C-alpha positions as CSV (number, residue, x, y, z in Angstrom):
1,M,109.3,78.6,75.3
2,A,108.6,74.6,74.7
3,A,108.3,72.5,77.6
4,T,111.6,70.6,78.5
5,S,111.7,66.8,77.6
6,L,111.8,64.6,80.7
7,T,114.5,62.0,81.3
8,P,113.4,58.3,81.8
9,H,114.1,58.6,85.4
10,E,111.8,61.8,85.6
11,R,109.0,60.0,83.5
12,L,109.2,57.0,86.1
13,V,108.9,59.4,88.8
14,G,105.9,61.0,87.2
15,R,104.3,57.6,86.5
16,F,104.6,57.0,90.3
17,G,103.0,60.3,91.1
18,A,100.2,59.5,88.7
19,L,99.5,56.3,90.4
20,A,99.6,58.2,93.8
21,V,97.0,60.6,92.5
22,M,94.8,57.9,91.2
23,A,94.9,56.1,94.4
24,G,94.0,59.4,96.3
25,V,91.0,59.8,94.0
26,G,89.5,56.6,94.8
27,F,90.2,57.0,98.5
28,A,88.8,60.5,98.5
29,L,85.5,59.5,96.7
30,A,85.2,56.4,99.1
31,H,85.7,58.3,102.2
32,S,84.2,61.9,101.3
33,P,81.3,62.0,103.7
34,A,83.7,61.3,106.7
35,V,85.8,64.2,106.0
36,A,83.5,66.7,104.4
37,V,84.3,70.3,105.0
38,A,81.6,72.9,104.4
39,D,83.4,75.7,102.5
40,D,81.2,76.4,99.6
41,T,78.7,79.2,99.4
42,P,76.4,80.3,96.4
43,S,78.3,81.7,93.5
44,R,76.6,85.2,93.2
45,Q,77.2,85.6,96.9
46,R,80.6,85.1,97.1
47,T,82.0,86.5,93.7
48,S,82.0,90.2,94.9
49,E,83.5,89.5,98.3
50,S,86.9,89.8,97.4
51,S,87.0,93.6,98.4
52,R,85.2,92.8,101.8
53,S,86.5,92.2,105.2
54,A,84.9,91.4,108.4
55,G,85.8,92.3,112.0
56,S,88.0,89.5,113.7
57,G,85.1,88.9,116.3
58,D,82.7,88.1,113.5
59,R,84.9,86.4,111.0
60,A,83.7,82.9,111.6
61,A,80.0,84.1,111.4
62,A,80.6,86.0,108.2
63,S,82.1,83.1,106.4
64,E,78.9,81.1,106.8
65,R,76.6,84.1,106.1
66,S,75.5,84.8,102.5
67,D,75.9,88.7,101.4
68,T,74.8,89.8,97.9
69,S,75.6,93.4,98.4
70,G,79.1,93.1,96.4
71,Q,80.1,96.3,98.3
72,S,83.5,96.7,99.8
73,R,84.2,97.5,103.5
74,N,87.7,98.2,102.6
75,R,87.1,101.9,101.9
76,R,89.7,103.7,104.4
77,H,92.4,104.3,101.9
78,L,94.4,107.1,100.6
79,A,92.9,109.6,98.2
80,P,94.2,109.2,94.5
81,D,97.5,110.9,93.9
82,E,96.5,113.7,91.7
83,D,99.9,114.9,90.9
84,A,101.5,111.5,89.9
85,T,101.0,109.7,86.6
86,A,101.7,105.9,85.7
87,E,104.4,107.4,83.7
88,D,106.4,109.3,86.3
89,A,105.8,106.8,89.0
90,P,108.9,104.5,88.4
91,V,111.4,107.4,88.7
92,R,110.0,109.1,91.6
93,R,112.0,108.3,94.8
94,T,111.1,108.9,98.5
95,H,114.4,107.8,100.0
96,R,117.3,110.2,100.7
97,R,120.4,110.1,98.7
98,T,123.1,108.9,101.2
99,T,126.6,109.8,101.1
100,V,129.3,109.0,103.7
101,T,130.4,112.4,105.6
102,L,133.2,112.8,107.8
103,D,131.0,112.3,110.8
104,D,129.9,108.8,109.6
105,E,131.4,105.6,110.0
106,P,131.5,103.7,106.9
107,A,129.9,100.3,106.7
108,V,133.1,99.1,105.2
109,E,136.5,100.2,104.3
110,P,136.6,99.7,100.5
111,D,140.4,99.7,100.4
112,G,140.8,97.2,103.3
113,D,142.3,93.7,103.0
114,A,140.1,92.2,105.6
115,D,136.5,91.2,105.1
116,P,134.3,94.0,106.2
117,A,131.7,93.3,108.9
118,P,128.1,93.3,107.4
119,A,125.8,96.3,108.4
120,E,124.0,95.8,111.4
121,P,120.4,94.6,110.8
122,P,117.4,95.9,112.8
123,G,116.4,93.7,115.7
124,D,114.6,90.6,114.9
125,E,110.9,90.8,114.7
126,P,109.0,88.6,117.3
127,E,106.8,85.9,116.3
128,V,103.1,86.6,115.9
129,P,101.4,85.3,119.1
130,A,98.4,83.3,118.6
131,D,96.2,84.5,121.5
132,P,93.8,87.4,121.0
133,A,95.4,89.7,123.6
134,S,98.9,89.4,122.2
135,T,97.5,89.6,118.6
136,A,96.1,93.0,119.5
137,L,99.4,94.1,120.9
138,W,101.2,92.8,117.6
139,T,98.6,94.9,115.6
140,L,99.5,98.1,117.4
141,A,103.2,97.3,116.9
142,G,102.6,96.8,113.2
143,T,100.6,100.0,112.8
144,A,103.5,101.9,114.6
145,R,106.0,100.5,112.1
146,R,103.8,101.6,109.2
147,D,103.3,105.1,110.8
148,A,107.1,105.4,110.9
149,V,107.0,105.2,107.1
150,T,104.2,107.3,106.1
151,D,101.2,108.8,108.0
152,T,98.9,108.0,104.9
153,A,99.4,104.1,105.1
154,P,96.0,102.4,104.9
155,S,94.3,101.2,108.1
156,V,93.2,98.1,106.3
157,S,94.7,95.7,103.9
158,P,93.1,95.5,100.2
159,L,94.6,91.9,100.3
160,G,93.1,90.7,103.7
161,T,89.7,90.2,102.3
162,E,87.2,87.6,103.7
163,Q,87.6,85.6,100.5
164,Q,91.2,85.7,100.6
165,L,91.4,84.6,104.4
166,E,89.0,81.6,103.6
167,A,91.1,80.6,100.6
168,E,94.2,80.5,103.0
169,R,92.3,78.5,105.4
170,I,91.3,75.9,102.9
171,A,94.7,75.7,101.4
172,T,96.4,75.3,104.7
173,R,94.1,72.1,105.3
174,I,94.5,70.9,101.7
175,V,98.5,70.7,102.1
176,H,98.2,68.3,104.9
177,T,96.1,65.7,102.9
178,L,97.8,62.2,101.9
179,P,97.6,62.8,98.1
180,V,99.5,66.0,98.5
181,Q,102.2,64.6,100.8
182,L,102.8,61.8,98.3
183,M,103.2,64.2,95.4
184,K,105.7,66.4,97.4
185,A,107.8,63.2,97.7
186,V,107.6,62.9,94.0
187,L,108.3,66.5,93.3
188,R,111.4,66.4,95.7
189,T,112.8,63.4,93.8
190,G,112.2,64.9,90.4
191,W,113.4,68.5,91.1
192,L,116.7,67.2,92.6
193,A,117.4,65.0,89.5
194,T,116.6,68.0,87.2
195,A,118.9,70.4,89.3
196,R,121.8,68.0,89.0
197,R,121.4,68.0,85.4
198,E,120.8,71.6,84.9
199,Y,123.3,72.9,87.4
200,R,126.1,70.5,86.4
201,A,128.5,73.2,85.8
202,L,128.2,74.1,89.5
203,G,130.0,70.7,90.5
204,G,127.3,69.9,92.6
205,I,124.2,71.4,94.6
206,D,125.6,72.9,97.9
207,R,124.2,72.0,101.3
208,T,122.4,75.3,101.8
209,N,120.3,74.7,98.7
210,L,119.7,71.1,99.5
211,D,118.3,72.3,102.8
212,Q,115.8,74.5,100.9
213,L,114.6,71.8,98.5
214,G,111.9,70.8,101.2
215,R,110.7,74.5,101.7
216,A,110.4,75.0,97.9
217,V,108.3,71.9,97.4
218,D,106.1,72.9,100.4
219,E,105.6,76.4,98.9
220,Y,104.8,74.9,95.4
221,A,102.3,72.6,97.0
222,M,100.6,75.5,98.9
223,A,100.5,77.4,95.4
224,A,98.8,74.3,93.9
225,A,96.2,74.2,96.9
226,F,95.2,78.0,95.9
227,Q,95.1,76.9,92.1
228,Q,92.6,74.2,93.0
229,Q,90.3,76.7,94.4
230,L,90.4,78.6,91.2
231,L,89.4,75.8,88.9
232,N,85.6,76.3,89.0
233,P,84.9,79.4,86.7
234,M,81.2,79.3,87.7
235,R,82.3,80.5,91.1
236,P,84.9,82.9,90.5
237,T,87.1,84.0,93.3
238,V,90.0,86.3,93.7
239,V,92.9,84.8,95.2
240,A,96.4,86.3,96.0
241,Q,99.1,83.7,95.9
242,V,102.9,83.4,94.9
243,A,102.9,85.2,98.2
244,P,105.6,85.0,101.1
245,P,104.8,83.3,104.3
246,H,102.9,85.8,106.6
247,S,100.9,86.0,110.0
248,W,97.8,88.0,110.3
249,Y,94.2,87.7,111.7
250,G,95.3,84.9,114.0
251,M,96.7,82.7,111.2
252,S,100.2,81.7,110.1
253,V,99.9,81.2,106.4
254,P,102.8,79.2,104.5
255,G,104.4,80.8,101.6
256,S,103.3,79.9,98.0
257,R,106.1,81.3,96.0
258,I,107.2,79.6,92.7
259,L,109.1,80.3,89.6
260,Y,111.2,83.5,90.0
261,D,108.7,85.2,92.2
262,N,109.1,89.0,92.3
263,P,109.3,90.5,95.7
264,D,107.8,93.8,94.3
265,T,104.7,92.0,92.8
266,I,101.2,91.1,94.3
267,Y,99.8,88.3,92.2
268,R,96.2,87.8,92.1
269,F,94.2,85.0,90.1
270,M,90.7,84.6,89.1
271,G,89.2,81.4,87.3
272,V,87.2,82.2,84.2
273,N,85.9,80.4,81.2
274,K,84.4,81.4,77.8
275,T,81.0,80.0,78.5
276,S,80.4,82.9,81.1
277,T,80.7,86.8,81.1
278,Y,82.3,88.6,84.3
279,V,82.9,91.9,85.5
280,I,86.0,92.8,87.3
281,T,85.8,95.9,89.7
282,G,88.6,97.5,91.6
283,R,90.0,100.7,92.9
284,V,93.6,102.2,92.9
285,T,94.6,104.1,95.8
286,G,97.9,105.7,97.0
287,A,100.8,106.2,94.6
288,P,100.3,104.7,91.0
289,A,101.9,101.3,90.9
290,A,105.2,100.9,88.9
291,D,103.5,98.4,86.4
292,L,99.9,96.7,86.4
293,T,98.7,93.9,83.9
294,F,95.6,91.9,83.6
295,S,96.5,88.8,81.8
296,V,94.3,86.2,80.2
297,L,95.8,82.9,80.7
298,T,95.2,79.6,78.8
299,G,95.4,76.1,79.8
300,L,97.5,75.2,83.0
301,S,100.9,76.3,81.6
302,G,99.5,79.9,81.6
303,V,100.2,81.2,77.8
304,T,99.0,84.7,77.4
305,A,96.0,85.2,75.1
306,D,95.1,88.9,75.8
307,I,96.3,91.5,78.1
308,L,95.3,94.9,79.7
309,T,98.1,97.0,80.9
310,G,98.2,99.9,83.3
311,R,98.9,102.3,80.5
312,Q,95.6,101.3,78.9
313,L,93.4,100.8,82.0
314,Q,90.8,103.6,82.2
315,L,90.3,104.9,85.9
316,E,87.5,106.9,87.3
317,P,88.4,110.3,89.0
318,D,88.2,108.3,92.6
319,G,90.6,105.5,91.3
320,S,87.9,102.9,90.7
321,F,87.5,100.9,87.5
322,T,85.5,98.2,85.8
323,V,86.7,95.6,83.5
324,T,84.3,93.5,81.2
325,V,85.3,90.0,80.4
326,S,83.7,87.6,77.8
327,G,84.4,85.5,74.7
328,A,83.5,88.5,72.6
329,P,86.0,90.9,71.2
330,A,85.7,94.6,72.6
331,A,83.2,96.8,70.8
332,P,84.3,99.8,68.7
333,G,85.5,102.4,71.2
334,Q,85.1,100.0,74.3
335,T,87.9,100.1,76.8
336,N,88.8,97.9,79.8
337,H,87.7,94.7,78.3
338,L,89.4,91.2,78.1
339,Q,88.5,88.6,75.4
340,L,88.4,84.9,76.5
341,T,89.4,82.0,74.4
342,N,88.1,78.3,74.4
343,D,90.9,77.3,76.5
344,T,91.0,80.3,78.9
345,T,91.4,79.1,82.5
346,L,92.7,82.2,84.5
347,I,93.0,86.0,84.7
348,A,96.3,86.8,86.3
349,V,96.6,90.4,87.8
350,R,100.1,91.6,88.6
351,D,100.3,94.7,90.7
352,T,103.9,95.7,90.9
353,L,105.0,98.1,93.8
354,S,108.3,99.6,93.4
355,Q,108.0,102.2,96.4
356,W,107.0,99.6,99.1
357,E,106.4,102.5,101.6
358,A,103.9,104.6,99.4
359,Q,102.1,102.1,97.0
360,V,99.3,100.0,98.2
361,P,97.8,97.1,96.5
362,M,94.7,97.9,94.7
363,E,91.3,96.6,95.8
364,L,89.9,93.7,93.4
365,A,86.7,91.8,93.0
366,I,85.0,89.9,90.3
367,E,81.4,88.8,89.7
368,R,80.0,86.3,86.9
369,V,77.1,88.1,85.4
370,S,76.0,85.3,83.1
371,G,76.6,81.8,82.0
372,P,75.5,78.2,82.5
373,P,74.7,77.1,86.2
374,N,77.4,75.5,88.2
375,S,78.1,71.8,87.8
376,L,80.1,68.8,88.9
377,F,82.1,68.9,85.9
378,S,83.0,72.8,86.6
379,Q,83.5,72.1,90.4
380,L,86.2,69.5,89.7
381,G,88.0,71.7,87.3
382,G,86.7,69.9,84.1
383,F,87.0,73.2,82.1
384,A,90.9,73.3,82.9
385,I,91.5,69.8,81.6
386,P,93.6,70.1,78.3
387,L,91.6,69.1,75.2
388,I,88.3,68.4,77.2
389,G,88.1,71.7,78.7
390,P,88.2,73.6,75.4
391,T,86.1,71.2,73.6
392,V,83.1,71.6,76.1
393,S,83.7,75.4,76.2
394,S,83.3,75.6,72.4
395,S,80.1,73.5,72.3
396,R,76.7,75.0,73.6
397,L,75.4,71.4,73.5
398,L,78.4,69.8,75.6
399,T,78.1,72.8,78.0
400,T,74.3,72.0,78.5
401,L,75.1,68.4,79.1
402,V,77.7,68.9,81.7
403,S,75.7,71.3,83.5
404,L,72.9,68.8,84.0
405,I,74.8,67.1,86.8
406,P,74.7,69.6,89.9
407,P,78.0,70.1,92.1
408,L,78.7,68.6,95.3
409,P,77.0,70.5,98.2
410,V,80.2,70.0,100.0
411,Q,83.7,69.5,98.5
412,P,85.6,67.5,100.8
413,T,89.1,68.5,101.9
414,L,90.5,65.1,100.6
415,L,89.1,65.6,97.2
416,R,90.4,68.9,97.1
417,G,93.8,67.2,98.1
418,T,93.5,64.8,95.3
419,V,92.8,67.5,92.6
420,T,95.8,69.6,94.1
421,A,98.1,66.7,93.7
422,A,97.2,66.4,90.2
423,V,98.0,70.0,89.6
424,M,101.2,69.7,91.4
425,A,102.2,67.0,89.0
426,L,102.9,69.7,86.6
427,G,105.7,70.8,88.7
428,L,108.1,68.2,87.2
429,S,108.0,69.8,83.8
430,M,107.4,73.3,84.9
431,E,110.4,73.4,87.3
432,A,112.7,71.9,84.6
433,K,111.4,74.6,82.3
434,Y,112.1,77.6,84.5
435,I,115.6,76.2,85.7
436,K,116.4,76.1,82.2
437,V,115.6,79.8,81.8
438,A,118.7,80.5,84.1
439,T,121.0,78.0,82.7
440,T,120.3,78.2,78.8
441,D,121.1,81.3,76.3
442,P,117.5,82.0,75.1
443,A,119.0,83.0,71.8
444,T,121.1,79.9,70.9
445,G,120.0,77.4,73.3
446,Q,123.5,76.9,74.3
447,R,124.1,76.2,78.2
448,L,125.4,79.1,80.2
449,A,128.3,79.3,82.6
450,P,127.7,80.5,86.2
451,N,127.8,84.3,86.6
452,E,126.8,85.1,82.9
453,F,123.8,87.4,82.2
454,R,122.8,88.3,78.6
455,D,120.8,91.2,77.5
456,P,117.0,90.7,78.3
457,S,114.7,88.8,76.1
458,R,111.4,87.3,76.3
459,N,112.0,84.0,77.8
460,A,108.8,83.2,79.6
461,E,105.5,82.6,77.9
462,F,103.2,83.9,80.5
463,L,105.0,87.3,81.0
464,A,104.2,88.7,77.7
465,T,104.8,92.5,78.6
466,Q,108.2,91.6,80.2
467,L,111.8,91.3,79.3
468,Q,114.0,89.1,81.4
469,S,117.7,88.5,81.9
470,A,118.2,85.4,83.8
471,G,121.1,83.4,85.0
472,Y,122.7,81.6,87.9
473,F,125.7,82.5,90.2
474,A,128.4,80.7,92.1
475,L,130.2,82.9,94.5
476,T,132.6,82.4,97.6
477,D,132.2,84.8,100.4
478,R,135.0,86.8,99.1
479,Q,133.7,87.4,95.8
480,A,131.0,89.8,94.4
481,L,128.9,89.7,91.3
482,V,128.7,93.2,89.7
483,L,125.8,93.9,87.5
484,T,125.5,97.0,85.4
485,V,122.0,97.8,84.0
486,A,121.0,100.0,81.5
487,P,117.2,100.3,81.8
488,G,116.5,101.4,78.3
489,N,112.9,101.9,77.7
490,A,111.6,100.1,80.9
491,G,110.1,102.2,83.5
492,Y,110.7,99.4,86.1
493,F,113.3,96.9,86.5
494,T,114.2,94.8,89.5
495,V,117.2,92.5,90.5
496,P,116.1,89.7,92.9
497,V,118.0,86.9,94.3
498,T,116.3,83.4,94.3
499,N,117.7,80.0,95.1
500,L,118.3,77.1,92.9
501,W,114.7,76.1,93.2
502,T,114.0,79.6,91.7
503,I,112.1,81.1,94.6
504,T,112.9,84.2,97.0
505,D,113.6,83.7,100.7
506,N,113.4,86.4,103.5
507,Y,113.2,89.6,101.3
508,W,111.4,91.7,104.1
509,D,114.4,91.7,106.8
510,Q,117.3,91.3,104.1
511,Q,117.9,93.3,101.1
512,T,117.7,90.4,98.7
513,S,116.3,92.5,95.9
514,L,116.5,96.0,94.8
515,N,114.4,97.9,92.0
516,N,115.0,101.0,90.2
517,A,113.1,103.0,92.6
518,Q,114.9,101.7,95.6
519,A,118.5,101.7,93.9
520,E,120.5,104.7,93.3
521,P,121.5,105.4,89.6
522,N,124.8,106.3,88.3
523,D,125.4,109.8,87.1
524,D,125.2,108.3,83.5
525,G,121.8,106.9,84.0
526,T,122.9,103.3,84.5
527,Y,122.6,101.4,87.6
528,T,125.5,99.2,89.3
529,F,124.6,96.5,91.7
530,V,127.0,94.4,93.9
531,I,125.6,90.9,94.6
532,S,127.3,89.2,97.4
533,S,126.8,87.2,100.7
534,R,128.7,90.0,102.8
535,D,127.6,93.6,103.0
536,P,130.3,95.6,100.7
537,G,128.9,98.8,102.3
538,V,127.5,100.1,99.0
539,H,123.9,101.4,98.6
540,N,123.0,99.4,95.8
541,W,123.8,96.0,97.7
542,V,121.7,93.0,96.9
543,S,122.3,90.4,99.5
544,T,122.4,86.6,98.4
545,G,120.7,85.8,101.8
546,G,123.6,83.6,102.7
547,L,123.5,81.6,99.3
548,N,126.7,81.0,97.6
549,Q,124.8,79.4,94.7
550,G,121.7,80.8,93.4
551,T,119.4,82.2,90.6
552,I,118.7,85.9,89.5
553,S,115.9,86.7,86.9
554,I,116.3,90.6,86.2
555,R,112.8,91.8,85.1
556,F,112.2,94.8,82.7
557,Q,108.5,96.0,82.9
558,D,106.5,99.0,81.8
559,L,108.2,99.0,78.4
560,D,107.6,102.1,76.5
561,P,106.4,100.9,73.0
562,E,107.2,104.3,71.5
563,S,111.1,104.0,72.6
564,D,113.8,101.9,70.8
565,A,116.1,102.1,73.5
566,V,116.8,98.5,74.6
567,P,117.8,97.5,78.2
568,T,121.2,96.0,78.4
569,V,122.8,94.0,81.3
570,R,126.6,93.5,82.0
571,A,128.0,91.2,84.7
572,V,131.6,90.5,86.2
573,V,132.9,88.7,89.0
574,V,135.4,90.3,91.3
575,D,137.2,89.7,94.6
576,R,135.4,92.0,97.0
577,R,138.6,93.6,98.1
578,R,138.8,95.0,94.4
579,L,135.4,96.4,94.1
580,P,136.6,100.0,94.2
581,T,138.6,99.2,91.1
582,V,135.2,98.2,89.0
583,L,132.6,100.3,90.6
584,P,131.7,103.9,89.1
585,A,133.4,106.8,90.7
586,D,130.2,108.0,92.0
587,T,129.1,104.9,93.8
588,R,127.4,105.8,97.1
589,Y,128.3,104.0,100.3
590,L,126.4,103.7,103.4
591,T,127.3,103.8,107.1
592,R,126.0,100.9,109.5
593,A,123.4,103.2,110.7
594,Q,122.3,104.1,107.2
595,R,122.0,100.5,106.5
596,S,120.0,99.8,109.4
597,E,117.5,102.5,108.4
598,Q,117.3,101.0,104.8
599,L,116.4,97.8,106.1
600,A,113.9,99.1,108.7
601,L,112.2,101.3,105.8
602,R,112.0,97.9,103.8
603,R,110.2,96.1,106.4
604,A,107.8,98.9,107.3
605,G,107.2,99.0,103.6
606,F,106.5,95.2,103.6
607,D,104.1,95.7,106.5
608,V,102.0,97.8,104.3
609,R,101.0,94.7,102.5
610,F,101.0,91.8,105.2
611,A,101.0,93.4,108.7
612,P,98.2,91.9,110.8
613,F,95.8,94.8,110.1
614,P,92.8,95.5,112.7
615,Q,90.1,94.8,110.2
């Protein structure tokens, strides 16, 4: 989809942001020695560290110590699931089918006139304490929650690598710099103007969404702070981002969610460039993921140039794999290869886990094996600059010339913040583009009314293997949006609620998303979901998280290329008292106790990813 044109007001806001960034650049260069932070180590020593972890007592020393072994310390994982395949994983279910019995009290009375009381959620989790002793107690509690789900849960997290924790520490410092703070003000103004234009059919942005604008901008800033660390392809690193806020290893890490983040997907990114060659290694453990993709992205907007899917990825018997990455095409018969283009900037890895309690994020690492030396040009993200980066990448002479200037031995946090602010400036056009995904019919370009959802199409350029059916809703507390989904040839799909700024909220304690492995199908193979702010008592309830206005991007993935069955989506808004008249006869209802069990299982599955593991 082409970028949405900006209004004169937004262009003025953008010019102000550019001036703020330029002022920040000058300030950073003038004051860099005073604010220098030593957060760089030699490339070949750090590129293979993304699957390593250090003990909490040795963490500070390990971050300063070089290590060229490239070996993972995260090896205490599940054995590969020999009985499962990538094809049957999306339809396997580990939860019980739940029906109301005479001995159970329903969560709601479907035929009653009064608003039913919501199902009781499990008790609130306490905040993660900062002191080591309390952290240890929290770790034990987290382990107990995981053991309640499965006795084969990993004892360490493939996400909590030394490399990831260092990236989180750096990003947390970056977002407090002056250039980032200035750009956040620019984005708040620009996004509000965009929302008022694109959502005008709502009659105004409600207070709940206005209150979440600041958080949305904060998360976008955190994502840009991670992005800044990926701009040097000579020092590749694996960084998980587009992630929820989490507390682990003594750190409270802000969220970095943007642009219809999927609660089921682990997003990891690696900075690459055609002038170099790379090797990506990893290991899949536990049950197979619902979907897995390695995407070669170009420029800063993320158009897909090449892709390797989970159906194509060749694994060793132990679940390990190696992917080669270069500017050359795959040799005849070669598998597990990605080809880079002149304007390639990133490789995005999407690890989609539909069964939270059984599927584990895979281990992942990258190493640069050949290419020009690191340089100031590369360190400052020169290869990602439109026109300039591709021109240098395509010329051996220019690449040699820019490589003559060595990188800074230390990259100051303020300089990082200035580059981050420049990356954030893209948020003006990106947010406008993705809000329009929900408000515009992709086939006709005509504006959609609230609560309208069309059959899925490819409406996001960097999701080349997916289909989406996106829309926005406006519901009172007494209304429900009923979605009927036929998955067609999709092995996986999900229905997540996002706010008007296109990001999720608390999806670990609230059921604000459901995928086809978590939901119950109808007898005819379709799925019916009830979207509402209050619990209607049905198994397939997707909570709005208290929102009366919001967005939904239904994703269809793991598409079978041999099948002509096309996914479909139907939507209708009803008064919640009339739900029984529109729901299928085989709809399954839950008692309050069963709802609490469902939510407890959800939280424990989330902890498989982000609990404070003792590693």
